[in-house]
GUGU-954620 format. One record per residue: residue in one letter; residue number from 1; x, y, z of N, C-alpha, C in turn. Coordinates in pm, 1 decimal, padded with zeros to 6 digits. Layout:
% GUGU-954620
ROBA   rest    nr       n_c1       n_c2       n_c3      ca_c1      ca_c2      ca_c3       c_c1       c_c2       c_c3
ROBA      A   NUM          X          Y          Z          X          Y          Z          X          Y          Z
...
This chain:
% GUGU-954620
ROBA   rest    nr       n_c1       n_c2       n_c3      ca_c1      ca_c2      ca_c3       c_c1       c_c2       c_c3
ROBA      M     1    02385.8   -04127.4    01889.2    02376.0   -04001.8    01831.5    02332.6   -04047.9    01688.0
ROBA      S     2    02208.0   -04144.5    01761.3    02098.5   -04172.7    01595.4    02001.8   -04053.7    01586.2
ROBA      E     3    01965.4   -03974.5    01617.9    01834.5   -03880.0    01650.7    01837.1   -03822.6    01500.1
ROBA      K     4    01722.1   -03814.7    01515.0    01688.9   -03741.7    01326.6    01669.8   -03615.0    01384.8
ROBA      V     5    01693.0   -03488.4    01265.2    01670.3   -03377.3    01247.9    01558.8   -03348.9    01198.2
ROBA      R     6    01510.1   -03295.1    01199.1    01369.0   -03218.2    01100.5    01398.6   -03120.9    01058.4
ROBA      C     7    01432.1   -03048.2    00936.8    01485.0   -02860.6    00870.0    01340.0   -02896.6    00828.7
ROBA      I     8    01273.4   -02759.3    00858.2    01156.9   -02703.1    00798.7    01257.8   -02591.0    00728.0
ROBA      N     9    01169.4   -02527.0    00606.3    01182.4   -02439.7    00512.0    01148.8   -02289.4    00575.7
ROBA      P    10    01252.9   -02234.7    00617.6    01146.1   -02086.1    00702.7    01087.9   -01993.4    00558.3
ROBA      V    11    01135.0   -02027.3    00492.6    01053.4   -01866.2    00406.6    00943.9   -01884.2    00314.7
ROBA      G    12    00890.0   -02005.3    00392.9    00679.1   -01960.9    00351.8    00655.3   -02019.6    00217.1
ROBA      I    13    00556.5   -01983.8    00233.3    00458.2   -01921.9    00069.8    00411.0   -01846.4    00017.9
ROBA      A    14    00509.3   -01775.7   -00092.2    00469.3   -01666.4   -00133.7    00265.8   -01647.9   -00225.9
ROBA      K    15    00244.9   -01553.3   -00178.1    00136.6   -01543.5   -00267.4    00125.0   -01522.4   -00429.1
ROBA      E    16    00120.1   -01526.6   -00533.1    00095.4   -01494.3   -00744.2    00099.6   -01351.4   -00691.5
ROBA      I    17    00140.8   -01255.4   -00731.3    00091.9   -01075.7   -00732.7    00107.8   -01045.1   -00885.5
ROBA      Q    18    00029.0   -01022.1   -00890.0    00030.8   -00930.0   -01082.7    00135.9   -00833.7   -01066.7
ROBA      T    19    00216.8   -00771.0   -01132.6    00243.8   -00633.8   -01099.1    00309.6   -00548.7   -01278.3
ROBA      F    20    00301.8   -00417.5   -01209.1    00290.6   -00312.8   -01332.0    00408.4   -00258.0   -01303.6
ROBA      P    21    00387.4   -00184.3   -01464.6    00493.1   -00095.1   -01464.4    00510.1    00027.2   -01410.6
ROBA      L    22    00656.6    00056.0   -01371.0    00613.3    00208.2   -01326.2    00550.1    00358.6   -01392.8
ROBA      A    23    00510.4    00386.7   -01267.9    00395.5    00486.8   -01340.9    00566.3    00546.0   -01417.8
ROBA      P    24    00506.9    00752.8   -01477.6    00596.9    00834.8   -01508.8    00559.5    00910.7   -01391.7
ROBA      R    25    00644.7    01025.7   -01356.5    00661.2    01106.5   -01298.8    00554.9    01181.4   -01296.3
ROBA      L    26    00476.9    01232.4   -01113.8    00400.3    01325.6   -01160.5    00470.1    01477.2   -01184.3
ROBA      D    27    00455.9    01588.2   -01263.8    00483.4    01725.0   -01289.8    00442.6    01785.4   -01120.5
ROBA      T    28    00339.5    01774.3   -01067.8    00313.4    01855.5   -00976.2    00160.1    01757.8   -00922.0
ROBA      I    29    00113.3    01716.7   -00786.5    00023.4    01661.7   -00752.8   -00092.7    01784.3   -00703.3
ROBA      E    30   -00105.6    01873.0   -00772.7   -00205.9    01921.2   -00724.7   -00309.6    01939.2   -00792.7
ROBA      G    31   -00392.8    01890.8   -00773.0   -00568.9    01831.8   -00818.6   -00565.9    01689.0   -00854.1
ROBA      K    32   -00416.7    01601.8   -00820.9   -00457.1    01493.9   -00803.3   -00541.7    01432.6   -00759.9
ROBA      N    33   -00542.0    01258.7   -00773.0   -00590.6    01150.1   -00697.0   -00510.2    01076.6   -00685.9
ROBA      I    34   -00477.5    01102.1   -00546.8   -00374.5    00967.0   -00489.1   -00446.8    00897.5   -00354.9
ROBA      C    35   -00413.6    00763.9   -00373.8   -00502.1    00694.7   -00292.8   -00320.7    00645.2   -00243.0
ROBA      M    36   -00375.9    00654.2   -00094.5   -00274.7    00584.6    00008.4   -00387.3    00456.0    00040.9
ROBA      S    37   -00299.1    00327.3    00039.6   -00354.8    00187.1    00088.7   -00243.0    00180.3    00202.0
ROBA      I    38   -00259.5    00125.9    00311.6   -00171.4    00090.0    00349.2   -00246.7   -00033.9    00484.4
ROBA      C    39   -00133.2   -00079.5    00473.6   -00168.8   -00297.7    00534.6   -00100.3   -00291.0    00697.8
ROBA      G    40   -00134.5   -00361.6    00734.5   -00059.3   -00459.8    00898.2   -00163.6   -00349.4    01013.8
ROBA      E    41   -00060.8   -00273.5    01038.2   -00112.6   -00103.4    01181.7   -00136.6   -00066.9    01149.2
ROBA      P    42   -00230.8   -00006.9    01010.9   -00260.1    00071.5    01028.9   -00268.9    00211.5    01038.6
ROBA      D    43   -00308.2    00165.1    01201.5   -00290.5    00350.6    01275.7   -00170.9    00400.0    01302.7
ROBA      I    44   -00047.7    00330.3    01297.2    00057.1    00483.4    01349.0    00082.1    00558.1    01174.0
ROBA      T    45   -00038.3    00556.5    01080.8   -00021.6    00647.0    00954.9   -00154.4    00802.6    00970.6
ROBA      I    46   -00195.7    00686.2    01102.7   -00348.2    00837.3    01124.6   -00230.7    00995.2    01108.0
ROBA      A    47   -00104.6    01019.8    01151.1   -00074.1    01164.8    01199.1    00025.8    01175.2    01064.6
ROBA      L    48    00067.7    01090.5    00948.4    00079.3    01098.3    00818.2   -00029.6    01151.1    00721.2
ROBA      E    49   -00103.9    01090.0    00775.2   -00239.3    01109.6    00686.7   -00264.2    01254.3    00721.2
ROBA      K    50   -00327.8    01272.3    00834.2   -00391.9    01435.1    00865.3   -00261.9    01497.4    00773.2
ROBA      K    51   -00144.5    01543.5    00753.1   -00033.9    01607.5    00753.1   -00049.6    01686.0    00626.4
ROBA      L    52   -00029.2    01514.9    00492.4   -00072.6    01557.1    00408.2   -00160.1    01589.3    00379.1
ROBA      K    53   -00317.7    01537.4    00381.3   -00414.7    01617.7    00406.0   -00420.4    01778.3    00398.4
ROBA      T    54   -00341.0    01823.4    00511.8   -00363.3    01974.7    00594.3   -00256.5    02053.0    00512.4
ROBA      D    55   -00115.7    01966.5    00458.5   -00036.9    01994.2    00384.9   -00091.4    02036.9    00233.0
ROBA      Y    56   -00151.6    01917.6    00150.0   -00193.8    01924.5    00037.7   -00315.7    01886.3   -00006.7
ROBA      T    57   -00365.2    02009.6    00028.9   -00555.2    02064.4    00036.6   -00593.3    02018.3   -00101.7
ROBA      N    58   -00523.1    02078.3   -00250.4   -00556.7    02084.3   -00388.5   -00555.8    01883.3   -00393.5
ROBA      V    59   -00526.3    01856.1   -00350.2   -00534.0    01717.1   -00405.7   -00609.5    01628.2   -00310.6
ROBA      N    60   -00685.0    01529.8   -00439.6   -00824.6    01417.7   -00358.6   -00747.9    01319.9   -00324.1
ROBA      W    61   -00751.5    01320.6   -00164.6   -00707.8    01144.8   -00078.7   -00797.4    01085.7   -00134.7
ROBA      N    62   -00732.8    00989.4   -00113.3   -00870.4    00814.4   -00131.7   -00779.2    00763.0   -00009.6
ROBA      V    63   -00807.7    00701.2    00074.1   -00764.5    00608.8    00189.3   -00780.8    00494.7    00192.1
ROBA      K    64   -00784.3    00374.0    00210.5   -00798.8    00237.7    00188.1   -00694.3    00184.4    00263.8
ROBA      K    65   -00735.0    00148.2    00432.9   -00628.6    00060.2    00525.6   -00705.7   -00054.1    00576.2
ROBA      T    66   -00649.2   -00186.6    00597.8   -00610.1   -00282.8    00673.4   -00565.6   -00340.3    00759.1
ROBA      Y    67   -00633.6   -00390.9    00893.7   -00550.2   -00560.4    00922.9   -00509.9   -00590.2    00913.9
ROBA      G    68   -00503.8   -00685.5    00781.7   -00472.9   -00783.7    00651.1   -00326.3   -00786.6    00656.1
ROBA      L    69   -00307.5   -00866.7    00591.5   -00148.8   -00823.3    00577.4   -00110.4   -00858.2    00452.3
ROBA      F    70   -00262.0   -00791.0    00340.9   -00238.6   -00746.7    00214.4   -00303.9   -00636.0    00208.7
ROBA      P    71   -00266.5   -00527.7    00083.7   -00319.5   -00393.8    00086.6   -00395.0   -00392.6    00014.7
ROBA      I    72   -00571.3   -00317.9   -00003.1   -00694.2   -00347.3   -00044.0   -00644.4   -00231.0   -00200.7
ROBA      G    73   -00669.7   -00404.3   -00286.1   -00626.3   -00320.9   -00427.1   -00742.2   -00236.7   -00466.0
ROBA      L    74   -00678.2   -00136.6   -00605.2   -00768.1   -00040.7   -00610.5   -00894.0   -00092.9   -00743.5
ROBA      T    75   -00981.5   -00043.6   -00731.1   -01088.1   -00106.4   -00850.6   -01051.6   -00091.4   -00952.2
ROBA      E    76   -01146.3   -00155.8   -01016.8   -01108.7   -00096.9   -01186.7   -01144.7    00028.7   -01193.9
ROBA      E    77   -01249.9    00085.1   -01099.1   -01261.7    00251.0   -01158.0   -01169.7    00358.1   -01059.9
ROBA      E    78   -01103.5    00258.9   -00979.7   -01052.3    00386.4   -00928.6   -00902.6    00299.8   -01004.5
ROBA      L    79   -00824.8    00237.2   -01080.1   -00730.6    00244.8   -01179.2   -00773.7    00328.6   -01245.0
ROBA      K    80   -00847.8    00352.8   -01298.9   -00858.6    00476.2   -01477.2   -00842.4    00615.3   -01364.1
ROBA      T    81   -00916.6    00642.8   -01242.2   -00942.5    00732.5   -01239.4   -00767.8    00779.6   -01118.8
ROBA      T    82   -00686.1    00728.8   -01054.2   -00592.0    00724.2   -00977.0   -00490.2    00822.8   -01027.7
ROBA      D    83   -00426.8    00907.0   -00994.3   -00293.2    00917.9   -01056.0   -00177.2    00914.5   -00984.3
ROBA      A    84   -00203.7    00867.7   -00890.6   -00032.9    00806.3   -00785.4   -00130.8    00731.7   -00659.8
ROBA      V    85   -00030.7    00670.0   -00621.5   -00045.0    00535.6   -00491.5    00076.9    00575.9   -00381.9
ROBA      I    86    00006.8    00595.7   -00238.8    00120.2    00547.9   -00197.0    00109.9    00432.5   -00138.0
ROBA      Q    87    00207.3    00360.6   -00102.6    00114.5    00222.1   -00020.2    00223.4    00153.0    00107.1
ROBA      G    88    00160.4    00120.2    00180.5    00280.8    00083.0    00282.6    00272.9   -00034.8    00388.8
ROBA      V    89    00323.4   -00084.4    00372.2    00303.7   -00222.2    00500.8    00375.9   -00185.7    00601.4
ROBA      L    90    00316.5   -00191.6    00731.9    00338.1   -00132.9    00889.8    00382.8   -00279.4    00972.2
ROBA      W    91    00472.4   -00315.3    01001.1    00425.7   -00374.4    01177.4    00530.4   -00335.2    01245.6
């Protein structure tokens, strides 16, 4: 029994991220700019997106979807004008 066993760390390498403090809760979403940023398998959110746009017609929805590992970040202009973000990672 002189075999060597090689162990590999299953954790992987985490990408460094920039964190932001939580925003205060909105009184209402009427007339607000809300961004949905979805990554992974975004097609399964089609029903959710349709329901939100139907039920909340006075909200300005901005939807960003990618099949990549990381959500699409907001641009500098979007950071200034977006009131709320719904972010999801779906696999």
